Every structure is written in C-alpha cells, then in structure tokens.
N, C-alpha and C positions, 0 to 999 in steps of 0.2 A: 504494500499500499502505499503510493509515493505522499510526498506532505501535502500536495493540493487536496487529499481528499481525506486529511484527516484534521480534526476541528483545530481551531486557533482557539489560545486561552481566554479571550476575548471577543470571542462571536458572540453577535447578540447586542454589544454594547455598538452606541452609536454616539458619536462625538462632532460636537460643530466648532467647526476650528475659525476663528474668527481671527488669528493672530499670520504674521508675515515675518521675511529674512530667515532668522535659527533658531532663536533658544525656543519659540513655540511651535514650530515645524519640525525642530528635533524630537519635540515631546508627542506631537501627533503621528509624526512617522511610526516611532518606538510603537504607538499606540495601535495604528494600522497593521504593524507586522505581525502585533499578536494577534490579530485577528479582528478588532474593533473597524466598523465602518466609519470612513472618514469624511465629513462633506467640507471641504477648504473653500471660503468666500474669499473673492478676490472682488477689487474696487474694478468696474468697467472704465473709469475716468482715467486710471493711471497705466492700464493695461496689465493690470495685477499685481501680485507679489513684487515687491520692488528687485528680489535678486533676480528674476527672468531676462532684465536688462544687463546683468552683472557678468559680463565677457571678462577674455574673449572666447572662451570656448564655449560650443554650442555643439547641441545634436543637429548631424544635417538632416533635412527631408530628403525623399525620393527623386527630388528633381536637385539636389545637391546644395542646396542655399540652405544658410544656417535658419532654425526654427526659433519659437521664444523657450527652449528647453536646453537654457543656458547650464554648464556643470553644476555650479553652484547652486541653482535651483533644483536640481535634479538630486543633490546630496542630501534635500531633507524634506522630499515631497514624494515618495512612493507611495503607492498604496491609500491613495486618496483620490476624490472624486473633486473637480472644480466645478464652481458654479461663478458665473460673472452678477454680482449682484451691488446695486449702490444703497447705499444702507444710509445716506445722507436723505433718502427719499421714504415717503409715506409705504408705497408699495415695497421697497427692497424691505423696511422696518417690520413690512406685516409678515413679510418671505421668511426672516429670520425668525422672528415670535414663533412661528409656525413650525417652523425646523428645531425649535429652543423646546418646545412642547412635548418634541418627541425623541429630545436628545439625553442622553444620561449625563454627559458631559459638554460643557462648553469653556474654551479657552480664546483667551484674548490678550493682544497687547500695546492697547492702546496708552496713552499717558491717564494718572488716575484722572477717574470722573470724564474721560474722555467719550464713554458710550452714557452717560445720561441722559445727555439732550437729545438723543435716537430712541430712549427707554429699553436700552440693550444690557444697563447692567447690570451687576450681580443683584441687587436688593431688588428692582423691577421684577425681573423676571423670575426669581425665587418665590417672589409674593406668588407670581401665579404655578409657580412649579418647585414644591417648598422641598422635592427629592431632587433637585438639578447639582451636579458639583459643578461648581464654578472657579476656573484657574484664571487668577490677572498676573501678566508677567510684566514689569516695568521696569525703569532702570535704578530706583531707590524705593520702589514700594508703595505702598498706599498713605504710607504719613511719615513724618519726619520732614527736616528743614531743607532738602533738596528731590522733594516726592514731585514736582514739576520738571525737573531737569528732564531731557530725554535721555535714550538709556543705548549706548552703542557699545560693543565688545571692547573695544579698546579702551573707551571712558572705564569702564568696569574693571580693567586689566590694570590701569591706570589707579584709581580710586580707589582700589581695594586691596594696595599692595604687591601683586604677583608682578609687576613688572620690576619694583626696586629689587627682586632676588632673581631677577633673569637677565642674562647676559653676562661679560667677563666683568673681573672685579675692577679692573680700571677704566674700562667703557660706559656708554649710555644705559640708563634702563631699557628692556627691552622686551615688547612683547613676546607672548608665544606665538609659536609660525602659523595656529590657525586660530578661529574662536573660540577659544576654550572657555572663555566666561560664559559664552550664549550654549555653547554644548553642555556644560555642567549644568545650567542652569536649565536647561531641556530635561536635563536628568532629573535632577531635583524635583522638578514640575510631573514626572511621569511616578516619580514614586509617589509625590503627595497627591496626585490622581487617583491611583490603583489604591493607599490608603482611605482617602473620602470615599470611594468606590464602596470598598468594604465594609465602612462605618456605615453607610446609605444602605446597604443590603441587609445589616441587621436591626436598623432603626427604621429605614425608611426616610432619615432624615439627610439633607442635602448638607455642602457648607461651602463657605468661600476662601479661597487659596490665594493668599498676598502672596508672590515670591519676587523677588529682585533678583538684578544681575548682582548688583554689588554683594546684597545681604549673601547668593550663594558662593560669589565668589571669595570672599572671607572664611566661610565657611571652609572652602580644601586649600586652606593656605596651611592647614594640618600640621605637621611637626615644627615647621618653622614659626605658625602661630603660637602654638603651645610654648615654644621654645623662647618665645618674647614675654608670654606670659608667664613662664616658671623665671627667667634669669631677668628681665627688665633690659636687658640689651636688645638693642635693633638689630636684625639678622642681615646680614652682610652678601653681597653678590658674589658667588662663587666658581661662574663658569659653569663645568659640569660635574665639577667635585660636590660631596655632601657634608652639610653640616653636623652631622653625629655618626660619621663613618670615614675611615679613613684607612686604608687608598681605596677610594670610589670616584672613578672619573676617567675621562678620556685621556688615553696613551698615544703619543706618536711611534709608530714604526718605523721600518726603514722603505716601507712602501706604503704608506697610510695610515691609519688609525685603527686602534681598535679600544673596547670598554671593557676595563678591570671593576669587581663591584667585592672587595674581598669584606667579607661579612661578619667573620668573628675571629678571634686569636687562634684559634687553630687553621683557619685557612690562611691566615698569616704566616705562619712557619713553613704550611705546605706553598706556598706563594714564593718566599724565600728560598727555601729551598731550591725547587725548580730554575729560579732567577741565579743560582751558583750564588749566592749571598746569604748562608743560613744564618751568617751572625747577626745579621738585621732583626732578626726574631727575638736575639736573645738581649740586644741591646736595650737597657733599661728605658731610652726616651721612646721605644717602638713596641715592649711587649706587649702593653695591652691598647685595645680600642683607643681608651681615656687618654692613655700617653701619646698614641701615634695623633688623635687631635689635637692634643696640646703641643703637638712638635711637627706638625703637618709640614712647617715651613722648611725643615731639615730633611724629612722623609721622602716628599716628592720630587725634589729635586734631585736626591740620589740613585731615585728607580727610574728616572724619564732616562736618560743616558745609556742605561743597561738596555732597555725598550727599545730605544730608537735605532741599535743596531740589527734589531731582529726583526726578519718580516712578519704579516699581519697571521698569516696561515701557519707557521711555526709557533708563535706565542698563544694561538688560542688553542693550537693542538697541545700543547703542553700543558697549557692549565686546565683543559677540560680532562686531561687524562689523571690531574690530580685534583681534581674536584673544587677547582677555584672558580668562582663565576665572571664569566668574560664571555666577550662576541663581540659581533661585528658592527658598523655605523653604515645601514641601507640607507641608498637614496630611495626616493618612494618606489620608484621602477622597479629597483633590485627588489625592496619587501615585497610589492606584491605577485613580485615573479617567484618568489621563493617558495622551494619545496612545501615548506611548512604552512605558508599562505594557500599554497591549491589543495593542499591536503585538509586543510580548516574551509577551505568554499568561501576563502577571503573575500575574492570578486564573484557578483551576479550576474549574467544575462536575462533582463525583464522582457519581453516581447512589445513590439510597439512599430505594428506595422505601418507608419507614417515617416519612420525615419530611414537613413539611407541603407541601415546593415539589417533592418526588422527588427532590430532591438537595442535597447541602450545596457553600457558597461555601470553595475554602481557598484559600492561598498556592500558587501550583505551585513545584515543584523550577527554581533557574535554571541547570540545565546543561541545554544545547543538543546533544545527540549528534549524529553524522550516522548512524552505525549501526545503533547500538541506543539510541533514545529514552526517556526518562524515561517511563514508565505509571504509570496512575491507575486502576487495577484493583479496587482495594478503596474505598468511603469509609470512614471510620474507625469502627470495630464496637463495636457494642453490647456492655455488658458480659456477658461470655460466651458470645455467640451463637454461639461455632463448638464449644464444650466438645464437646459429642456427637457434633459430625462427627470432629473430631481423635481422640477415644477410641476411636470404630469405627476408624480408621486403624490405631491401634495393636493393637485386637485383630484386626483381619484380618493384620496382619503377624505378630503371634505364633502365629495358627494355620499360616501361610505355614511360620514359623520350625520 
C-alpha cells in the first residue's frame, strides 16, 4: 500500500490560510503535508503571495516561459488550494466568513488588529464559531511597545540576538543564510495549533494563539541565551566554534575544510592519539572540557597546523575509525545529491502538468511516520487556480443548508 492510499494524520482537518511570505505558509504547508485540507487566500490586487514575485528562479511552463511558481513560493506552499479573494470588499469578507464557519483552524499574519476592520479578527470569528483555533503571527506580537512594527525575518534576527552570535569574531553581525526566524516561527505555530486542536477536541473550546517572530527567535537562542542568563556575560561571535565545547569547529585541511566536534574527554584523548600528539590530552590545560574552554586560544592554534597538512578524506577516515565526530562541509548541491539524502528521500517530485518537466522538485518533509506517512498530493498552486472550485463548493453547501 503506497503512501497516497494511507490516511494522513490530519485527514478531515480544514485550515483557512490568510498568511503569506514564509512563517505562516511554513506552518500551513506542514499541516497540509500531514493531511489537512488547506485553502490559501491570495489578494487579487497584488497577484497573490509576495513570494510569487521573489525570483530569479521560477518553474517554467510548457511554453518555456516562467510561471508564477517562484522557487521561494514553492518552498512553503505545496498541499494547498489557492483562491483569489479581495477581503477588503463585502463579498470577499462574506466568502472568508463562510470558509471560517467550516474551518478548524485559521492562521493569519496581518499586523495586530489588521483584520478587525474586515470583521475577520479572532474575536469576531470566534463569537460565531467558539471551537475555532485561530493563530496570529506578527513581528512583535499582539501587545508590547513594538506591536505595530512590521515583521521581517532580517529584523527578527537582528532584534532577537541571533545575528550578534553569527559570523566571525572580528567580522560584522551576520544573519543566518536562510530565513530561519520565519521558519522556526512556523514550526512553533504548527506545534501550538496542534496543541490547541487537541484541547478543542477534548473541550469543544477554541482559542487564540499569539505568536511573534521575535518571541520565537529569542526562544531558540537555546544554550547561548541560558549562558547569558546564568553568567550575566554577553555571548560573543565565535564563527564556527562552540561556546561550551572545545574543539568544536571547522578546520582547514590541505584540500578544503572539515568539521570536528569533540564532545567529551574520552573523545579528545582518541583525537589526540589519532593526530599523533597524545601529550595534548595529558596537558593540564586541555585535560577536561572546562579546561579546554578556558584555554581554547592555546589549543586551537596548536591543532590547526597539524590538520592543515592532511587531506580532507584522510582526516575524516582517521577520525571516524576512532569514533570522533567529524564530517564534511557540503554545498547545497552536494548535500542534496549525497547518498544519505537519496536514501532518505530528501527531494521529492510532485506532478504538475502545466510546467515544463511535468513536475516540480521540492524539499521533502523530514517526518517519517509508520502509519500516517506524509503525502505530496498537490504541487504548489498557481495563483487563484482553485477559486471557482472552492466557491462552487460554498454555493452547493448554501443550497443544502
């Protein structure tokens, strides 16, 4: 029995998606991957989700011309239906209310109170539908002095502290290479929605989830956040090094770079033996992880010249044989073409007849379920492609009512 014939974990759950760009769409794509029906509402005045225009990479149509399926849009919008509805009009608002009446979940990322004037805010919709789970994502949340400021991933990374930790020690603060504040906010949103859905199923009571990019970003400062809270010392940028483990870094080999992550004292002793410098493991400055942290400025410059004379493959083989954690640094092409990625199905092809190859290639959902596998039933939608079908369903339901 293939995955397409198995039930999804969220079969029967209806999501009304009023979000755009990345945080909200990440959450709704995850819900769609798990089997939920997701209706994505896009603005006909703007041509839909902003990311449809975020090139330069687009899926080409059968005529060889670029479609509105940008790579960025496709990254977070599979397993959804797209409808073009202008919520600033009474007719558009009525359509959204009808959909909300059938929805289990509404997710939106307008500015706080941005949907009040349309009567599509949490308080208004919940008054009519008490079981509704309503998730609001914004830059800074529904209250606080910055509530009305716009939220973009870059600003969240800067405000929330992660940029101060990213980059070389003497370099400028650096954002993470992808929109990680948006993506992690979408992850938190998904967890919150599923928890609220379980509560609703037990009690019949819906609730409002208030989630901000900045709150989420500060939450995943993880050990560096707690390092500061415990010590009062502001964490520093360390490049690829680790604040709590030494040696844990990228090291130059004769033909590139490798990663080495020595997690405990026994591993360090084996590491030193393999390098032919067993005396380092007996040196009082380096014998424990705490002492290595205190003396990293002496240890790391001692190790780098030794490793720089060896080839990448030789270092990796040598350390793997003695069970010292190590690994390569792949570019994106190398990572996605690796045997491990192929074995795990990291790239999926989803059929779409109106594009040049008859399918689009996407990054797979990493979840592997034994009973309710992830499904890829719908390629990312063209703008408004499902409007007529969804509206016809509403009309049919109205007649039956």
